[in-house]
N, C-alpha and C positions, 0 to 999 in steps of 0.2 A: 817163520810166521807170515812173511809177505806172500808166500804161495797160497795161503788160505784166504787172503783178502777177496779175490774174485768169488770164491764159493760162499763166503759170508754175505757178499752183496747179492748173489743169486738167491741165497736163503731168505734174505729180507724181502726180495721181490716175490719169491714163492709164498712167503707169509702174507703179503698183501693180497696176492691172488686167492689164497685160502680164505681170507676174511671176506673178499668179494663173493666167493662161491657160497659161503655160509649165509650171506645176506640176501642171496637170490630168493625171491618169494614165489616165483612162478613154477618152480620145480616140484615134482612129486617126491615122496620119500625114496622111491626106487631111482629116480633121476639123480637125486642127491647122492645116493650110494655110488652111482656111476661117476659123478663128478669128484666125489671125495676120494674114491679109490684111484681114479685117474691122477688126481693131485699127488697122492702118496707114491704112485708109480713114477710120476714125473720127477718128484723130489729125489727118489732113489737113483734114477737115471742121472740126474745132475750130480749126485754124490759119486756115483761110479765113474762118470765120464769127465767131470769138470773140477774135481778136487785133486789134490796131490795123490799120486798113485801109491797106495799102500801095498800093492802086490804087482807082480808082473808074470807073464807067461814067457819064459825064455824060449825063443825058437830053437829047434834042434838042428837047424842048418843055417847057412849063410843067407842073409837077406840083403839085397842091394837097396840102398836108400840115399837120400840127399840130406845134407845138413844146411839149414838156413837159419842164421842167427841162433844157433844152438838147438834148433828144433829138428827132430828127426822126422823126415818126410818121405814116405814110401809111395811112389807113384806107379810102381810096377805091380799089377794085380796077380794074385794067386801064387805068390812065392812061398807062403807058409799056410797051408790049409790045416792048421793045428787046432788045439783046443780053443784058443782065443777066437779063431776064425768062426767056429761053430757056435760058441757062446754069444757072439755078436748077433747072430741070427736069432737065437733063442731070446736074447735080451729085448729085442724090438718086436717080437710077436704081440705082446700086450699093447704096444703102441698102435698096431694095426687094428686090434680089437676095439680099443678106445676110439680111434678115428671113425671106425664103422658105426659105433654106438652114438657118437656125439655129432659127427658131421655127415654121415652117410655118403661117402664118395660113390657115385654111380657110374661114371664114365671110366673107360680104360685110361684116358688121359689124367683124370683126377687121381685115380688109384696109383698110377705110375708116379705122378708128382708128389703125392703124400709120402711114398717110399723114398724117393730120391731126395726130397727136401729134408726128411728126417735125418738121414745120414749126412747130408751136406751141412745141416745146421750143427750137428754134434761135432763134426770134424773141423768146420770153420771156427766154431767157438773154442775148441781145443787149441787150434792154431793161434788165435788171437790171444787167449790167456797165456799160452806158452811164450808168445812174443814178449809179453809184458812181465811175466813173473817166473819164467822157466819152470813150468809145471812138471816137466819130465814125462810128458805124454807123447806117444807116437801119433802122427797124423798120417792115416793110411787110406789109400784108395780101396783096399779090401774092406775096411770098416764101412765106407760109404756103400759098397755093394752089399755087404752082409746085413747092414741095417735096413736097407731098402727091401731086401728079400724077406727079412723078418716081418716088416710092416705088411708086405703083400700077403704073406702067409696068414697073419692076423686078420686082415680084411677078408681073406678067403674063408677062414674059419667061421666068422660071423655070417657070411653069405651062405655057407653050407648048413650051418645050424638053423638059419632062417627057413630052410626048406624042410625042417623036421618039427616034431612036437615041441621043441624048445623055443620056437618062434614066439609063443605067447609070453614067455619070460623075457625074451629079448626086447619085445615091444615095450615092456614096462621100464626097461633100462635105457631105452633110446631117448635122446633129447629132442629130436625133431622127427617129424613123420615123413 
């Protein structure tokens, strides 16, 4: 049960954020759709990444890792480019789409940082939760890389779509101009 306490706390925080989003008066219906679906996506990411692992993808070959306070830490990239590797990219593509719709990163530096900070936030939070409650999660440099790539792809998708007839719909969904 104690392994679920961090996720319960995160869920309470997410509920408070949802209430604040609902109470925002300045947003159009389409902007509320963006915010609400971003909240749903964020909550599922928290469930997938920050709750006890109900599943695992067992690598088909040996991976070299470190053990720190019972936490499995993989600092050597590209040892296992398996299903989990590619699913991490896919998992964070929506994050990039939401970043583009909500914050409009325009510079290469901001796009780079959005990607990097997404992976860093997930992996650091996993490490901290593992430290306190032995969550059973691996903390991997591959996840940091794949999460960043997914975010960059998501931002690129919005940028590419903004160059097409879909741009009029995107403008409705964007929070800032």
